N, C-alpha and C positions, 0 to 999 in steps of 0.2 A: 729753267726759270722762264725763258721766253715763251715756251709752249704753254706753260701754266697761266701766264698772264693773258695770252691770247684766248685761252679757254675762258678765263674769268670775264673777258670782255663781252662774251656772248651768253653768259649765264644770267637768266632773268632773276633768279633768287638773290644772287650777290648784288645785281643792279638795284634791287629794291631795298636791300638792307644796309650795305656798306656806305652808301652816300649819306645815311643818317648819322654815321659815326663821326663824332667831333674830330678825332685825330685824322680821319681820312679827308675831311673837308679842309682841315688846316694844311695838310700836305698838298692838296690840289692848288692852293693859292700860289704855290711856286710857279705853276704852269699856266694859270689863267687869272686875270685880275678880279673876276667876279662873274656873276650870272647875268647881269643886266647889260643892256646896250650902253647905258651911261658909263658903266665900269670900263667897257672896251674903248669907248671914245675918249675917256679921260686918259687912259694909258697911251692911246694913239697920239693925243696931244702932248703928253710928256715925251714920247719918242721924237715927236716933231721938233722939240726944242734942241735935240741933239742932231737934227738933220736926217732922221731915219723915218722914212714912210712906212706905212702899215698895210696889212691885208686883214680884213675883219671877217670872221666866220661865226655864224650861230650854230651851235652844236645840235645835232639831230639827224635822224636818218629813218628810212622805212616807214614813212607816214602811211596811214590807212584810209584817209578820206581826202577828197578834193578840197574840202573846206580847210583842212590843215595846211595844204599847199598854199592856199590863198593867204593864210596868216603868215606863212614864211615869206612869201613874195612881198607882202606889205611891210614886214619887219625889215627886210633888206632895203626896200624903198626908203624907209625912215633912216636907216643907217646911212645911205648915200646922201640923202638930203641934209642930215645933221652934220655929216663930215664936211660937206661943201659949205654950210653956213659957218663952220669953224675954221675954214680955210685949210683943211687937212688933206694931204695926199694919202687917200685911203681907198684901196681896192677891196673887192669882196670875193670870197671863195665859197662855192655852193656845192652841196652833195646832190646828185641826180635823184637818189631815192627820197631825199628831203623835199624834193619838188615834184614828186609823183611818179617816178619812173616805174615803180612796182605796179601802180594803178593803171597807167596809160602812157606809153612814150610820147604820144602827141600832146598830152597835158603837160608833161615835163618840158617838152620842147617849147610850148607856148610860154611857160613860166620863165624859162631861161632867156628866151627872146625878149620878154618884157623887161627883165632885169638888164639885158644888154642895152636895150634902148634907153633905160633910165640912167645907165652909167656911161653913155656916150660922151666922150670928152672928159671923163673923170678917171680913166684908167681901165684896167683889165677886169673882166668878170671871169674868174677861174673856175672851170668845172673840175671838181675834185674827182679822184678815182677811188672806187671802193673795192670790194672783194672781186676776185677774178670772174665770178658769175655775172658781173655787170660790165665787164670790159668791153664786149662787142657793142652792147646797147649804148654805153657812154661814148665810144668813139663814133658810132653812127649819129648820135645826137650832135656831136661836135661837127662832123662832116656836113651834116644837113644845114646847120645854122651858120657856120663860119663864112660862107660866101656873102651873106647879107649883114653879118655882124663881125667886123674885123677886130673888135675889142674883146673877143672871146679867146680864152686860153684853156688848155686841157693839161691834165696831170698824166705822166707816164711813170711806171714803176720799174726800176732796173732789176728787181728780183724775178719778174716774170720772164719766162723763156721766150715768149712771143714778142717782147717789146721792141727788139731790133727791127722785126718785120713791120710792126705797127708804126714805128717812127718813119721808116722809108715811105710807107704809104701816105703819111701825113705831110711830108716835106713839100710836095707840090702845092699845098694849100697856103704856104707862107705861114706856118703855125706859130702860135705863142705856146711854148711848152714849159711846164714846170716839171723838172726831173727829180724824182725822189727814189728812195730805196724800196719802200713798200712796208706796210705794217699790218697785214692781215695774215691769218693762218691759212697757208696754201700747201697742197700736197707736192712732193718733190718732182712729180712729172710735169707740174705747171710752173713751179718756182724753184730757183736755185736754193738749196738748203744751206750752203756754206757762205758765211759772211765774206770770205775771200773772193768767191765767185761773184757775189752780188756787187762788191766793190769794183771788181774788174770790169763787170758790165757797165757800172755807173761811169767809170772812166771812159770806156769806149763809146758809150752813147753820148757823153758830154763832148768828147772830141769830134764826134760825127756832127753834132749840132753846131759847134763852133766852126767847123770846116764848111758846113753848108752856108752859114752866114758870111764867112770870109770869101767864099767863092761867088758872092753876089746874090745868094738866095735871101729872100725876105723872111722876116719872122723875128722871134725874141725867145730867149731862154732864161728861165729862173732855176738856179741850182738850189734845190731844197734839201739841205744837209747841214749837219753840225760837225761832220768828220773833217778835221783839219788836213788829213792826208789827201782828201779829195778837193777841198776848197782851195788850198794854196796853189797847186799846179793848174787847176782849171781857171782860177781867177787870173793867174799870171799869163796863161795861154790866151785868155780872152782879151786882156788889156794889150797884149803884143800884136794883136791882129787889127789892121786898120779899120775893118768894117764892123767890128764887134764891140768896140769900147762902149757904145751907147745902147747896145742891144742885149745886155745880159745883167743879171743881178744875183746876188746870194740871198736866198730866202731862208730865214731861221725862225724858230718858234720862240714865242714870248717866254722868258724866264729860264731859258737854257743857253748855255755858252755865252754868258754875259761878257766875260773877258774877251773871248774871240770876237764878239760883236763890236766891242770897243776898239779892238785892234783893227778890224776891217774899216771902221769909220775913220780911224786915224790915218790909215793908208789910202783913203779915198776910193775904196772898193765899193761899188754900189750894193747897198744892203737894204732889204725890206723885211720887217718882222711880222709874222702872222700871229694875230691875237684872237683867241677863241673865247666865246662866252656862251651862256645859256644853261638851263637846268639839266639838260640831257648829256651830262659830261662823263658819266661813268665808263661807257664803252671806249670813248676817245681817250680817257685818261689811262685805262689799262693798256691800250695800244701804245701810248707814249712811253709807258714804263717798259713795255716789251721791246721797244726800239733800243733801249739802253737799260738793261736790268739793274745796273749800278744805281740808277735813280730810286730803286726800291729803298735804298738806305735813308733817303729823305722821309719816306713814309714811316720807317722804323723810328727814326729820330723824333718825328711828330708824336708817334704813339708813346715813346718813352717820356716825352715832356708832359 
C-alpha cells in the first residue's frame, strides 16, 4: 500500500485527474483547511485560541522558472505579514525546489535568505527536506545561510541511512532541527525499509539531539511525528533535562491525531501544528496517506458518501 501511494504521488496522469474528483477533494479537507492563505490563517487563529502555535506551508515543488520562485517568496511574505497583523505565532516551512533549487542553488539561497530576513523576530523559517536526490544540496544551503540567519531550521529524515552522520556534521552550527521519519520512495541502500528500523533510528537521533542540548550545546529540536510510542518517551526525556525544557516542541500535522494533540496541550507539552494550503496538494496528500496507509479509509468513506 505504501509503495503504491508513493508511486501515485509522482504520477502526472493521476495528479491531473484525481484532484478533480469530488470525493478526493472532500477527503483532503481532513488534512488541510483549504487552498488559500486565508484558509490557513483562519485555522492558525483557531489553534491560537487553544494556545497552539502554527507552521504554515504553501504546497508546491520543482518550479521551472525564476518568476515562479518570486511568486512563492511574495506569498510567504504576505503570510508572515498577515500573521503578524493578527497577532499569531506562526512560522513558515519552505521546500528548496519550490524556491528554485532545480534552477540555480544561488537563486534558492537568495530566496531563503530573503524569507529569513522577513521572519526575523517572528520565529523559525524551516527548510523542508525532499527526496534523497536533494539532501546534499539542501544541507549545503542550510550550512551556507545559517551563520548569518540564526532563525533558519532544517529537516532531517530518520529513514535515511546517512542521517546520523549528517546530524553530527550540523551540531557545531547550533542547528534548529526538525526530525521526521521521511515520506519519499527511496531504495533500501539509501533508506531503512523496515518501520522498526526507522523508529529505532528516530529514537536514537532524538536522544542525541536532546543530549547535545543538555550538554550545553545550542540549538532547538522539533519532533515531527504522530507516533505516540516516540512522542511520549522523547517528550518526557526533554522535560526532565534542565537545559531542554524551552528548546523542544512536538510538531504535528493539521487534522491528524487530534486527541493526541489535545492530550499534549493538557499536559503542557510544547506543541506546534503544521498547516498546509495551496492548489498543488496532490503529491503531498499521497505522501501523507503513505505515511499511514490506514488513512486511506477516510478516502474510501468519502467515496461511499
